[in-house]
C-alpha positions in Angstrom: -120.7 -68.6 -38.1 -117.9 -68.4 -40.6 -118.7 -64.8 -41.4 -118.2 -64.0 -37.7 -115.1 -65.7 -37.0 -113.4 -64.2 -40.1 -114.9 -60.5 -39.0 -113.5 -61.3 -35.6 -110.0 -62.3 -37.0 -109.9 -59.2 -39.3 -110.5 -56.9 -36.5 -108.0 -58.4 -34.3 -105.4 -58.3 -36.9 -106.0 -54.9 -37.9 -105.8 -53.5 -34.3 -102.4 -54.9 -34.3 -101.2 -53.4 -37.4 -102.5 -50.1 -36.4 -100.8 -50.3 -32.8 -99.2 -47.3 -31.5 -95.4 -47.5 -31.4 -95.0 -45.2 -28.0 -91.2 -44.8 -28.5 -91.7 -42.2 -31.1 -93.5 -39.9 -29.0 -91.6 -36.9 -28.3 -92.3 -37.1 -24.5 -90.8 -40.4 -24.5 -87.3 -40.1 -25.9 -84.6 -40.0 -23.7 -82.6 -36.3 -23.2 -85.6 -34.5 -25.3 -86.4 -30.7 -23.9 -89.8 -29.3 -24.4 -90.6 -25.9 -23.8 -94.0 -24.2 -24.2 -94.8 -20.7 -23.5 -98.0 -18.7 -22.5 -99.1 -15.3 -23.8 -102.3 -13.4 -22.9 -104.5 -12.1 -25.5 -102.1 -8.7 -26.3 -98.9 -10.9 -27.0 -97.3 -10.1 -23.9 -95.4 -13.2 -22.2 -97.2 -14.8 -18.9 -95.2 -17.9 -18.2 -92.6 -20.7 -19.6 -92.6 -24.4 -18.8 -89.5 -26.6 -19.9 -89.8 -30.0 -19.5 -86.7 -32.7 -20.0 -87.3 -36.5 -20.5 -84.2 -37.6 -18.1 -85.1 -41.4 -18.1 -87.3 -43.9 -20.2 -87.5 -47.4 -20.0 -89.4 -50.0 -22.1 -90.8 -53.3 -21.2 -93.9 -55.7 -21.3 -95.6 -53.1 -24.0 -95.0 -50.4 -21.5 -93.1 -47.2 -21.8 -92.7 -45.2 -18.4 -90.7 -42.1 -18.5 -89.3 -39.5 -15.8 -89.8 -36.1 -17.1 -88.9 -33.3 -15.0 -90.5 -29.5 -15.3 -89.7 -26.2 -14.6 -92.3 -23.5 -15.0 -91.2 -19.7 -15.1 -93.2 -16.7 -15.0 -92.5 -13.1 -16.2 -91.1 -12.0 -12.9 
């Protein structure tokens, strides 16, 4: 029983130590712009997506963000 309690405590502590800090994720940083381009197999441009993070809130271990995306094609 003592081994089970020790193991359970170790697991809980290790989960807390390795928890993710979402504020470092680039989609969750205010005023960041992410641009992704798509090309076909010949290297010809197909489309581009530009996403801008306009608002980020942090409360109660949650980090909701408002992301505005625009998509452009080759025309």
